TIBAFI-412311 format. One line per field, with one value per residue (C-alpha): residue number from 1; residue in one letter; x, y, z. Coordinates in Angstrom, 1 decimal. Last residue first. Layout:
<rs>
n: (NUM;...) $
res: (A;...) $
xx: (X;...) $
yy: (Y;...) $
zz: (Z;...) $
</rs>
This chain:
<rs>
n: (476;475;474;473;472;471;470;469;468;467;466;465;464;463;462;461;460;459;458;457;456;455;454;453;452;451;450;449;448;447;446;445;444;443;442;441;440;439;438;437;436;435;434;433;432;431;430;429;428;427;426;425;424;423;422;421;420;419;418;417;416;415;414;413;412;411;410;409;408;407;406;405;404;403;402;401;400;399;398;397;396;395;394;393;392;391;390;389;388;387;386;385;384;383;382;381;380;379;378;377;376;375;374;373;372;371;370;369;368;367;366;365;364;363;362;361;360;359;358;357;356;355;354;353;352;351;350;349;348;347;346;345;344;343;342;341;340;339;338;337;336;335;334;333;332;331;330;329;328;327;326;325;324;323;322;321;320;319;318;317;316;315;314;313;312;311;310;309;308;307;306;305;304;303;302;301;300;299;298;297;296;295;294;293;292;291;290;289;288;287;286;285;284;283;282;281;280;279;278;277;276;275;274;273;272;271;270;269;268;267;266;265;264;263;262;261;260;259;258;257;256;255;254;253;252;251;250;249;248;247;246;245;244;243;242;241;240;239;238;237;236;235;234;233;232;231;230;229;228;227;226;225;224;223;222;221;220;219;218;217;216;215;214;213;212;211;210;209;208;207;206;205;204;203;202;201;200;199;198;197;196;195;194;193;192;191;190;189;188;187;186;185;184;183;182;181;180;179;178;177;176;175;174;173;172;171;170;169;168;167;166;165;164;163;162;161;160;159;158;157;156;155;154;153;152;151;150;149;148;147;146;145;144;143;142;141;140;139;138;137;136;135;134;133;132;131;130;129;128;127;126;125;124;123;122;121;120;119;118;117;116;115;114;113;112;111;110;109;108;107;106;105;104;103;102;101;100;99;98;97;96;95;94;93;92;91;90;89;88;87;86;85;84;83;82;81;80;79;78;77;76;75;74;73;72;71;70;69;68;67;66;65;64;63;62;61;60;59;58;57;56;55;54;53;52;51;50;49;48;47;46;45;44;43;42;41;40;39;38;37;36;35;34;33;32;31;30;29;28;27;26;25;24;23;22;21;20;19;18;17;16;15;14;13;12;11;10;9;8;7;6;5;4;3;2;1) $
res: (P;H;E;C;G;E;D;E;Y;A;I;A;I;G;R;R;G;Q;V;A;K;S;V;P;T;Q;G;L;Q;Q;E;L;G;R;W;S;R;S;E;L;F;S;A;A;P;S;I;E;A;L;A;R;S;Q;D;R;C;A;L;A;T;S;P;P;L;Q;S;T;P;P;D;C;L;H;T;A;C;M;K;G;S;I;L;S;V;D;P;V;A;E;E;A;P;V;A;A;P;L;E;V;H;A;C;A;G;P;L;L;D;R;F;D;T;L;Y;N;G;T;W;E;R;A;P;N;C;A;L;E;L;E;Y;P;T;V;V;P;R;Y;F;D;S;S;D;L;L;S;N;Q;A;C;A;V;L;V;F;I;D;V;E;L;F;N;A;L;K;A;P;N;P;K;G;V;A;L;T;Y;S;R;K;G;A;R;C;L;L;Q;R;L;H;Q;L;V;S;L;Y;G;A;V;G;L;T;G;V;L;I;G;V;V;R;A;D;R;A;R;E;V;L;Y;L;R;R;L;L;A;R;S;V;N;L;T;E;R;R;G;R;G;T;S;P;N;F;S;S;F;P;C;R;N;W;T;L;M;F;S;T;L;A;L;G;E;A;G;V;Y;F;M;A;Y;D;Q;L;G;G;A;A;E;V;L;F;Q;R;G;F;K;R;E;E;G;P;V;A;P;G;S;P;D;G;C;V;L;K;S;F;I;I;N;P;Y;E;P;C;L;Q;Q;E;L;E;G;M;A;H;A;Y;V;V;D;S;L;V;V;V;C;S;Q;Q;E;P;Y;L;E;R;F;A;E;A;C;R;G;V;D;L;P;Q;K;G;F;I;H;L;V;P;L;K;R;C;P;S;L;C;A;P;G;Y;H;L;V;A;E;A;G;V;H;E;A;A;V;E;D;V;C;C;S;G;Y;T;T;D;G;L;V;F;M;E;A;G;T;A;A;E;L;R;G;A;V;Q;V;A;D;A;L;L;E;D;P;F;Q;L;A;V;R;R;F;G;G;D;R;V;F;A;A;A;R;G;M;E;Y;F;G;D;L;D;S;R;P;A;A;A;A;G;L;E;R;R;L;A;A;E;G;D;S;S;F;A;A;A;M) $
xx: (298.5;301.3;302.8;299.4;297.5;300.2;299.9;297.7;299.6;297.7;299.0;301.8;299.5;298.8;301.1;304.4;307.3;307.8;311.3;314.0;317.0;320.2;323.4;325.9;326.6;330.2;330.4;328.9;328.5;325.7;325.8;322.5;323.0;326.2;325.2;328.0;329.9;333.6;333.4;331.7;334.7;337.1;335.2;335.3;339.0;339.6;342.2;343.8;344.2;347.4;347.3;349.4;347.7;346.6;344.1;343.7;347.0;346.8;347.8;347.5;347.7;344.7;343.8;343.9;347.0;346.8;348.9;348.2;345.4;343.1;344.1;341.9;338.7;337.8;334.8;336.5;334.5;334.2;331.5;327.9;326.4;323.8;324.7;328.3;330.8;333.2;336.9;338.6;341.4;344.9;346.5;344.6;346.1;343.3;342.5;341.3;337.6;335.3;333.7;330.0;327.6;324.1;323.5;325.3;328.7;330.3;327.6;325.3;322.3;322.4;321.3;317.8;316.3;317.6;316.3;316.6;316.8;320.4;322.2;325.9;328.2;331.9;332.3;331.3;330.6;327.2;325.6;327.0;325.4;322.1;322.3;323.1;319.9;319.7;318.7;318.8;319.9;317.7;314.9;311.3;311.8;313.6;311.0;312.8;313.1;315.2;312.3;310.8;314.1;315.5;317.8;321.1;320.3;322.8;323.0;324.1;326.2;327.0;328.4;324.9;324.8;322.2;319.5;319.6;317.7;315.1;314.4;313.6;315.6;314.3;317.2;320.1;323.1;325.5;328.5;330.7;332.1;334.7;334.8;337.7;335.9;338.1;337.2;333.5;333.6;335.5;333.0;330.1;331.4;332.1;328.5;327.3;329.1;327.7;324.2;324.6;321.7;319.0;318.9;320.7;318.8;318.7;322.3;322.7;325.9;326.6;328.5;330.9;332.0;328.8;328.7;328.1;325.5;323.5;323.8;322.3;319.6;318.6;318.4;315.9;313.7;314.0;313.0;309.8;309.0;309.4;307.3;304.4;302.0;298.8;298.2;295.4;292.5;290.6;288.1;287.0;287.8;289.8;290.8;292.6;293.1;296.0;297.3;300.8;302.3;305.7;308.9;309.3;309.8;312.0;310.3;306.8;307.6;309.3;306.2;303.9;305.8;306.0;302.3;299.0;296.8;297.0;296.5;299.0;298.4;301.6;301.6;303.9;305.9;308.8;309.1;310.7;310.1;310.3;307.6;308.4;308.3;308.8;307.8;309.4;308.5;310.5;311.2;312.8;313.4;312.5;312.9;313.4;316.4;316.6;317.7;320.3;319.3;317.5;315.6;317.0;314.6;310.8;309.7;306.2;304.9;304.0;300.9;301.3;298.5;299.0;296.1;293.5;290.0;290.8;293.5;291.2;289.0;291.5;294.2;291.9;291.4;295.2;295.8;293.7;296.4;298.7;296.5;298.7;301.8;300.7;300.1;301.6;299.8;301.9;299.8;300.1;296.7;295.2;291.8;291.5;289.2;292.1;291.1;287.5;288.4;290.8;288.1;285.8;288.5;289.0;285.2;285.0;288.1;286.7;289.8;290.0;293.4;295.0;297.8;301.3;302.8;306.5;308.6;312.2;315.3;317.9;321.2;321.4;317.9;316.7;314.5;310.8;309.6;307.0;303.4;302.0;303.5;307.2;307.7;311.4;313.7;316.3;315.4;318.0;315.9;318.3;318.8;315.2;315.7;318.7;317.0;314.2;312.8;312.0;308.5;308.2;310.8;313.7;314.3;310.9;308.5;306.2;308.5;306.5;308.5;307.3;308.6;308.2;305.7;304.4;300.6;300.2;303.0;301.5;298.1;299.5;301.6;298.6;296.4;298.9;299.8;296.2;296.0;299.5;298.2;298.1;301.4;303.3;304.0;307.2;306.9;310.3;310.8;312.6;312.5;313.0;312.9;312.7;309.8;308.0;308.3;307.4;304.5;303.1;303.3;301.6;298.8;298.3;297.8;297.5;294.1;292.8;293.6;293.0;289.4;287.8;290.2;291.3;289.3;291.2;291.9;289.0;288.8;290.4;288.3;289.0;288.8;292.3;292.1;288.7;289.9;293.0;292.1;291.6;293.4;292.7;289.0;289.0;291.2;288.5) $
yy: (-59.9;-58.0;-60.2;-61.6;-58.3;-56.6;-59.0;-56.8;-53.6;-50.8;-47.2;-48.0;-49.2;-52.7;-55.6;-56.5;-58.0;-61.1;-62.3;-61.7;-63.8;-62.3;-61.0;-59.7;-55.9;-54.9;-55.3;-51.9;-49.8;-47.7;-44.9;-43.0;-39.5;-38.1;-37.1;-36.8;-34.2;-34.6;-35.1;-31.8;-30.1;-32.0;-31.1;-27.4;-27.6;-29.2;-32.0;-32.0;-35.4;-37.3;-40.5;-43.2;-46.0;-47.6;-44.8;-41.1;-40.3;-36.9;-33.4;-30.2;-27.2;-25.4;-21.9;-23.1;-22.5;-19.7;-17.5;-13.7;-13.8;-10.9;-7.7;-6.7;-4.7;-2.2;-2.2;-3.3;-4.1;-2.7;-4.3;-3.0;-6.4;-5.4;-1.8;-2.9;-0.1;0.9;1.2;3.4;1.4;2.8;0.1;-2.7;-1.5;-0.5;-2.6;-0.8;-0.4;-3.0;-1.8;-0.9;-2.5;-1.0;-0.7;-3.9;-4.1;-6.0;-7.9;-6.3;-5.9;-9.6;-10.3;-9.0;-7.9;-4.4;-1.7;2.0;4.2;5.2;2.9;3.2;0.7;1.6;-0.1;-3.5;-6.0;-5.1;-3.4;-6.1;-8.7;-6.9;-6.9;-10.7;-11.3;-12.2;-15.3;-15.1;-18.0;-20.3;-19.9;-19.0;-15.3;-16.1;-14.6;-15.2;-12.2;-13.9;-15.9;-13.2;-11.8;-15.3;-17.0;-16.6;-16.8;-15.4;-17.3;-16.0;-17.1;-20.6;-22.9;-24.3;-25.8;-28.6;-26.0;-25.0;-28.1;-28.0;-24.3;-24.6;-24.0;-25.4;-27.3;-27.7;-26.6;-25.0;-22.8;-22.1;-18.7;-17.5;-13.8;-11.4;-8.8;-9.5;-13.2;-12.3;-10.2;-12.7;-15.5;-13.2;-12.4;-16.0;-16.9;-13.9;-15.2;-18.7;-17.3;-15.2;-16.7;-18.2;-22.0;-23.4;-21.5;-21.2;-21.9;-20.9;-19.1;-19.8;-17.1;-17.5;-14.3;-12.5;-8.9;-7.2;-9.8;-9.0;-5.3;-6.0;-8.1;-4.9;-3.1;-5.7;-5.2;-1.4;-1.9;-3.8;-1.0;1.6;-0.4;-0.5;-2.7;-0.8;-1.4;0.7;-1.6;-3.1;-5.9;-8.6;-11.3;-13.6;-10.8;-9.0;-5.3;-3.4;-0.1;1.1;4.5;5.0;5.6;1.9;0.9;-2.0;-2.9;-2.6;-4.6;-7.4;-7.6;-7.7;-10.6;-12.4;-12.5;-10.6;-11.5;-9.8;-6.6;-4.0;-0.3;1.8;5.6;7.9;11.0;8.9;7.3;10.4;14.0;15.1;12.7;10.3;7.0;4.1;0.5;-3.0;-5.9;-9.1;-8.3;-5.0;-2.9;0.7;3.3;6.9;7.4;4.6;1.1;-0.5;-3.1;-6.4;-7.3;-10.2;-13.1;-12.9;-9.3;-8.5;-5.0;-2.3;-0.2;3.6;6.0;9.7;10.3;8.6;8.5;7.3;5.1;3.2;1.0;0.1;-0.5;-3.0;-4.9;-5.0;-6.1;-9.2;-11.6;-10.4;-11.9;-15.0;-12.8;-10.9;-7.3;-3.9;-0.6;2.6;5.6;9.4;10.8;13.3;11.5;12.2;9.5;7.1;4.3;4.3;4.6;1.6;-0.5;0.2;-0.8;-4.1;-4.7;-4.3;-6.5;-9.4;-11.5;-15.3;-17.0;-17.4;-19.8;-18.5;-20.2;-19.4;-20.8;-21.7;-22.4;-24.2;-22.9;-20.1;-18.9;-15.3;-14.6;-14.3;-14.8;-17.2;-18.1;-21.1;-23.3;-23.5;-25.3;-26.4;-27.2;-29.8;-32.2;-34.9;-36.4;-35.1;-31.9;-30.9;-31.5;-29.2;-26.6;-26.0;-22.8;-20.5;-19.8;-23.3;-22.3;-24.7;-28.3;-28.5;-31.4;-32.2;-32.1;-33.8;-35.2;-34.9;-36.8;-35.0;-36.0;-32.4;-32.5;-36.0;-35.3;-32.0;-33.5;-36.2;-33.8;-31.5;-34.4;-35.8;-32.4;-31.2;-32.3;-30.9;-27.3;-26.5;-28.1;-26.0;-27.5;-27.9;-29.6;-30.9;-31.4;-34.1;-33.9;-30.2;-28.9;-25.3;-24.5;-27.7;-27.2;-23.5;-24.1;-26.8;-24.3;-21.6;-23.9;-25.4;-22.0;-23.5;-21.9;-21.8;-25.3;-26.8;-25.5;-28.4;-28.2;-31.4;-32.2;-31.7;-35.0;-37.0;-37.1;-39.9;-42.5;-43.4;-47.2;-47.6;-44.4;-45.2;-48.7;-47.4;-49.2;-45.9;-43.6;-40.6;-40.8;-44.5;-44.6;-43.0) $
zz: (261.6;260.0;257.2;256.1;256.2;254.3;251.4;249.2;249.8;251.5;251.5;249.1;246.4;245.3;244.7;246.4;244.7;242.6;242.4;239.8;240.1;241.6;240.2;242.8;242.8;242.2;238.4;237.8;240.9;239.4;241.9;242.5;243.9;245.4;248.9;251.4;249.5;249.0;245.2;244.9;246.4;244.3;241.2;242.1;242.9;239.4;239.3;235.8;234.2;233.3;231.3;233.0;230.9;234.2;234.8;235.5;237.2;238.9;238.1;240.1;237.8;239.3;238.0;234.4;232.4;229.7;231.8;231.7;234.2;233.7;235.5;238.4;238.3;241.0;243.4;246.6;249.7;253.2;255.3;255.9;255.1;252.5;251.5;251.1;251.7;249.0;248.8;246.1;244.5;244.5;246.7;244.8;241.5;239.0;235.9;232.8;232.3;230.9;227.7;227.8;225.3;225.3;221.5;220.6;219.0;221.9;223.8;226.4;224.2;223.4;227.0;226.4;229.7;229.8;232.2;231.4;234.5;233.8;236.3;235.5;233.7;233.9;237.3;235.8;238.5;240.0;237.1;234.9;237.1;236.8;233.0;233.0;235.0;238.7;240.6;244.4;246.6;248.6;246.1;246.9;246.2;243.0;240.6;237.3;235.1;232.4;230.9;228.7;227.4;226.5;229.0;230.7;234.4;237.0;240.3;243.7;246.6;245.3;248.0;248.6;245.1;245.6;246.5;242.8;241.8;244.5;244.1;240.4;237.2;233.9;232.4;234.9;232.9;235.3;234.6;237.7;238.6;241.1;241.7;241.4;239.4;236.3;236.6;236.9;233.8;231.8;232.8;232.0;228.5;227.7;228.6;226.6;223.6;224.0;224.2;221.1;219.1;221.3;221.0;224.0;226.6;230.4;231.1;234.7;235.6;239.3;241.1;244.1;245.9;246.1;247.6;244.2;243.3;246.5;245.6;242.2;243.9;245.7;242.4;241.2;244.2;243.7;240.1;241.1;243.6;240.9;238.5;240.9;238.9;238.7;234.9;233.7;232.8;229.9;230.1;227.8;230.3;228.1;225.7;228.5;227.4;228.9;230.1;230.6;231.5;229.9;231.8;232.6;229.0;229.8;233.1;231.7;228.6;230.6;232.9;229.9;228.4;231.7;232.2;232.3;229.4;226.0;224.1;225.5;225.3;226.0;226.6;224.7;225.6;226.9;223.4;221.9;222.8;219.2;218.1;215.2;217.1;214.7;215.6;215.7;218.0;218.3;222.0;221.1;218.0;218.5;215.8;216.7;214.4;211.8;212.8;210.6;208.0;208.4;211.5;213.5;213.8;213.5;213.5;214.7;214.0;216.5;216.0;216.5;217.5;217.0;214.6;216.9;215.4;211.9;213.3;215.8;213.6;210.9;213.4;215.2;212.0;211.4;214.9;214.6;213.4;216.1;218.8;219.5;219.4;222.5;221.6;221.6;220.7;221.1;222.2;221.8;222.9;220.5;220.7;224.4;225.8;226.2;228.6;227.5;223.9;224.2;225.9;223.0;220.5;222.4;222.5;218.7;218.1;220.1;219.9;219.2;219.3;215.9;216.6;216.8;213.9;213.9;211.0;211.9;209.9;212.0;213.3;215.8;216.5;216.9;219.9;218.9;222.5;221.3;222.2;220.2;217.5;216.4;213.1;213.1;210.2;209.1;211.9;212.8;215.6;218.3;216.3;217.1;220.8;220.8;218.6;221.1;219.8;222.8;224.1;225.6;228.2;228.7;227.6;225.8;226.3;223.4;220.4;217.6;214.7;211.1;208.0;204.8;202.1;202.0;202.2;203.8;206.3;207.1;207.7;210.0;212.0;212.6;213.6;216.0;217.6;218.2;221.9;222.4;222.2;226.0;226.6;224.1;220.7;218.7;215.3;214.1;210.3;208.4;204.6;204.1;200.5;201.7;199.4;200.4;204.2;204.1;201.7;204.1;207.1;205.1;204.0;207.5;209.1;212.6;213.5;209.9;208.8;212.3;212.6;214.4;217.4;219.2;222.3;225.6;227.3;228.9;232.6;234.5;236.1;239.7;240.3;241.8;243.9;245.3;246.3;248.1;251.3;253.1;255.6;257.8;258.4;258.3;261.4;263.5) $
</rs>
């Protein structure tokens, strides 16, 4: 009976691991080696970082070797990104002193702050004929107004698809990829979102168009559907070769997000999660959120935890809600498994800025909220507490205030308590948040340098935890 629930570990020790994914045979075409080498040579870069997602790491060694031979530059492979693999990891690149980054695989196309970047998406195969056939099945009326979007890994085939469909559909529009901020001001009817750019010339605007997406279901498609929620969506999955009308209930998804707005309105302590260190403008939006929360009378703490997960965020039980500052694709975090909800900067603005009203348009790019952007809304003037109009929370049913208070005029921090730091009599500020965390019973691993006696190394147990080799001698 015992053998059914335990073993001696022999099978685990002798198990053979499967071979890793075989490198591709068409490296030059798939990874556009010529374009990458020209980028390095023309820029005069001597140290270059190559960022690969997990599914392409099998090719990293060969790609780096060929680029070094072609350019003479030193290549560094970034295998594990700090945040989402769709964002350029400038922090890891700066650790090796890289002068530029070659980003491979799917990308959110968010503009970077410092380093020059070349995006190489990888030319994933696409059956253009089958895709065109699926489009005709979904839109039998040839006068249909449709905007074609695609995942970046299939952008190389959009030109061929356009040649097949444009003669039949005069009102079809193909979006173009734009890496970085587009140059020049936008013209009337032009859409610039998620690294895509297209011009709508119809009198009714974009709401008269349908959207056709080429790519698999994922965060990119979800962001598109929430942002352009007034347009019907359909998609073609190249992996299955099938097209379908998207049945995601956008209204239900929006109701879920608006519920999180009410949770943010009731929150007293907000944790600002830093979900990117490479997207341009992230420092500005952090400052903007801190100012907004301060004016709304809420406490805020900025947390850099890498990729957020329930275990990490569960360590901050005093936080009522988190706001994630990340790229447009990674902002919509499904927090149903988390102890506290996670909202986007736009949802926090809906909760805390009385001047911002829900218009039906959803924003996932935090740069749209900054001063000078298309969707920026100035904070209104402060209202005295006795003149403020009270509101009732839709979550708890309690009375709550919706007005903004005056920002603190003093430049001193909220706590002015001072303590002696060391024997040099240097003074240090005591932070209430730090004092609270100091009082916790669990603090993690403490080094205790100089307090632990030095002992000689001894041989430990051998084997695996389920059955050490010497267990039979100690427990007869």
